[in-house]
N, C-alpha and C positions, 0 to 999 in steps of 0.2 A: 427202466431207470427210476420211475417213481416208486416202485416196490422196494428197490434197493435203498432209496432215501428214507422211506418209511421204516424199513428194518433198522436203519442206522438210528433213526429218531427213537424208536422203541428201545433199542439196546442202550442208548444213552439214558433214557428215562429209567430203565430197570437198574442200571448201575447207580444212578442217583438215589433211587429208592433203597437199594441195598445199603448205601452209605448212611441214609437217614436212620434205617433200622439199627444199624450198628452203633450209631451215635446217640439215639434217643431212648428207645425201649421204654415208653411211659407205662406206669401201672394201669391195669385195666379199669380201675375205679376213678381215674383222674382224667381231666380233659387232655386231649392230644395237642401239644404245642405245634403250631403251624406258622409258616411265614408266607406272606402274600407278595405278589409282584403285580405292578400295573399292566393293564392291557393297552398296548399302543396301536394306533391305526395309521396307515399310510396308503397313498395311492401308488400303485405300481403293478408289476407283473413278474411272473417267474422268468428268470434268465435261463435259457436252454443251453446246455453244453454238449457239443458234438465234436467229432474229429473227422477229417476227410483228406483227400489228396488233391493237389493242384493239377489242373489240366488247362488246355487251351482250346477255345472254340474253333480255332483254325487248324487243329490237328487233323491230318488226313492220311489215309492209307492209299498210296499211289500204285496203280496197276496199268497193264496194257489192255487196250480194248479188244485185241485178238490174241490168240495163243501163238507161241513160237519159242524158238531157242534164244536165250538172252545172249546177245553178242558182246555188249559193253555196258558196264556200270561205271559212270564217271565220277561218282562221289563215294565217300565213306561216312560212317557214323560220326556225328559231331560237326560235319562240314556246314558252314554257312553258305547259302545259295541265294541268288537273286532271281527276280521274276523273269521267266522265259528261258532260264538256263537249262541246257540239255542234261538230264540226269541219267538216263539209261535208254538203250535201244535194242530191238530184236535183230536177229539175222534177217536181212531184207531180201535174201535170194528168192525165196518163194513169193514174198509179197510183191517185189518188183516184177516178177514174172507174171503175176496175176494182173498187175496194172498194164503191162505190155499186151497181154492177151486181151484184156478188155478194150484197149486202144485199137487193136487190129480188128476186133469184132465190130467196133463202131465204124471204122473206115469201110469195112465190107458192106455194112448195112447202108451207109451213105451212098456207096457206089450202086448198090441194088436199087435204092430209091431213085437215084438219078436216071438209071437205065429204064426203070418202070415209067417214070414221067415222060421220057422221050418216046417210048413205045405207045404210051397213052395218047400223046399228041399225034402219032401216026396211025391212031385207031387200031393198033395191034394188041395192046394191053387193055384190060378192063379197069374200071374205076376201083373195083374191089382189090385188084392186085396192087394198084397204086397206094390205096389206104393201108394194105397189109405191110408193104415195104416201109411206109412212114412209121407204123407202129413198131416195126423191128428196129428202126433207127432210134426211136425214142427209148426203147428198152435197153439197147446197147449203150446209149448215152448215160442212162441211169446206172447201168452196171459199171461203167468207167468211173462215175462219180463215187460209187460205193468203194471201189478198189482204191481210189486215191485217198478217200477218207480213212480207210483201214491203214494205208501206207503212212498217213500223217500220224495216226495214233498207235503206230508200232514204235513210237518213241514216248518217253516220259519227260515232260518239262515242268519246271516249277511254276505254279500259278501265281505265286507271290514270294516275297523275300522271307526267309526263315531258316530253319535248321533241320538237318537229317537226324532223326532220332534212332532209327533202326534200319539195317539192311537185312531183309528177310530171305532173299535169294541171291545166288552168285552167278557169275558169268558161266555160260555153258549149260545151265539148268533150263529145263522146259518150264515156261510160265504159261499156265492156261489163262484163258480170258477172264479178267476180273480178279485174278489172284494177286494179293498185295505183294509188291516187291520192295517198296520203301515206305517207312513211316515218317511223315513230314510234319513239322510244326511251324506254322507261320507266326512270327512274333512281331511283325511290323506294327500291328494295331494295338499291341499290349493288352490283348483280350484274355487275361488270365481269369480262371474261375476255380472254385472249389466245389467238388461234387461229393455228396454223401447221402445217406438215407436217414429218415426220422420215423418215429413211431406214429401210430394213428392219432394218439392223444395230442402229441405235439404238432402234428400236421394240421389238426383242426384249429389251432390258434395262430398259425403262421399265415402270412400273406405276402404277396409280391411287394417289394419295396421295404420290407422290414430290415432294420439295420443289423450289422454283424461286426464284431470285433474279432480279428484273426491274429493268432500268433503262430509263427513258423519256426520249427525246430532249428532250421538253418540260420535264423536270425533271432536268437533268444532274447536280445535286448530291445527288440522292436515289436510294435503292434501295428496292424494294418486295419483299415476299414473296408467294409463292403456292404452289399445289400442283396437281398434275394431277388433274382431275376427269373428263375424258373421253379415251378412248384408242380409236381406231378399230380394228375387228377385220378390216378389209380395206383394201387400197390404193386410192387415188384413181385412177380410170380414166384421167384425162388426164395427171396428173403422176407417177404411180407412187409417191407418198409416202403416209404414214399420218397422218391428221389427229389432232392433239392439241389439247386445250383445257385451259388453266391458269386457274384462278380466282384473281383478283388481289385482294389486300388493300390497299386504298388509301383508307380512310375519311378524309374531310376534305380530299381533293385533288380539284381540278376536272379531270375527264377527259372525253373525247369519243371516239366511235367513229372508227376510222381512225388513231389516234395510233400512230406507229412505236415499237417497243420491242425490246430485246434480252434474251434469257433465258439463264441458266446453270442447267442441270438436273443434279441429283445423284441418279442411280439409287440405290435403297435397298440393293441387293445390294452387298456389299463382299467383297474377297478380298485375300490377301497377294500383293504384287507386288514384283519386284526393280527397282531404279532404278539406271541407269548414266548416265555423261556421254554426251552425243550424239556426241562425238568417238570413242567406243569402237566405234560401229557401223561395221564394215568395208565391208559391202555389203548390199544388200537387194533384195527382189522382193515387191511387194505388202505384206503385213503380216509377212513373214519377213525374216530377216537373219542376219548372222554376227558374232561377236566373237572376240577372241583372249584367251587366258589362259595362264599359265605351267604347264609340267609340274612334277612334283615335283623335278626336278633344277635348276629355276630357270634353265636355260640354253636350253631349247627350248620351243616353244609348241604349243598345240593350238587348233584352230578349232572353235567351238561354234555350231551353228544355234540361233537364238532366234526366238520369236514376239513381235512388237512389239504392245503393247496401245494405247499412246497417247503423245503428246509432252506434257511438262509443263515449260514454260520451256526451259532448256538441258539437261534430263534426259529420258531415255527410260524409260518403264515397260515392263518385260518380263514378258509373261504366263507364259512357260515357256521352259526351256532353260538357266537359270542356277542350278538346284538344287545346293546344296552348293558353289557357286563364291563365293569371298570377294572376289576382285579381278579386274579386267579391264585390258587394255592400252589406253591412250588415245593418248599421244604415240608416234609411230613406227609406227602401224598401217599406214600407206601402203606400207611396205617389206616387210611380213611375208608369208610363205607358211607352209604347214604344216611345211616342212623348215628354217625359219629358225632361226639361232642368235642369241640375244639377250643383252644385258647390261642388267639392270634398274638404273635410277638413281633417286636420291631426288628429291623435288620441288624441292630447292634446287640441284641440279646442272643444268648446261646439257646439252642433247642433243649439242652440238658437241664436248664434252670426250672 
């Protein structure tokens, strides 16, 4: 992004230089007429611009705990559901049989344990036999608990109020354990967020709590506020960007996952910057460039290296290089060298005079 901005700055400067050459063209033996502009300073920081998609922190992909044939799906996409509502269920024939089997196994183990205890009291069974039957009863009891747990999670119920976004499987299909059947978005807490990725240079200046101004294409006449709540500590392996999540304040507005929006981020850290007209930048490479200013004799010039921070409208923010410099040359820059002799003119004068 910064490279694009600098390219735009340099293109703008070259156009201005071309205009000056066409308009002035001073003779080689005469001073070059130049116009100067004051260097202004301000405390601030670069506003970062990104785009992202709205999502919800309560979005979930609902699935069955065990595999089976889907018997019923009781909702469709777009339905609003309430907490505890039954959304889908598997065919319970096999699962109920497993519960019944586990119940009978437990009953048998309990009978065996009772018989072993009676025989032990009559000195017919040994202590080891009694202990073994007790262990079998415990194992059978846990087996029944597992079967009932699986029976319970052969259904999908809404954990909170929200909306069904997608139905991924249909009735009669086989759903393996953990395979998403429904995509659910809980909106009861109004926990909307915007997720996007930033470059490493922008990541370095951002912090949790930094403010954001958000515009949503669906609401072109409104702007929303937010703040950074999550900032990745590592880059994404596929894209090389750092994931950022901004919590959105949009109470009372109808939102949905996937809405496109644009963000302006204001890093908390601020510093003193020098601002110059874009036409004053003579040349540049990356985030560095050069500007011209007058020497004390007001007839010769000196070339100063500067570091470009960012572009703001038709002005350039300079991070360093213009300390104690009050004005820079704008018009006439295209003719200057470090040995040039110049003639400063006022804003009301023409460069052709």
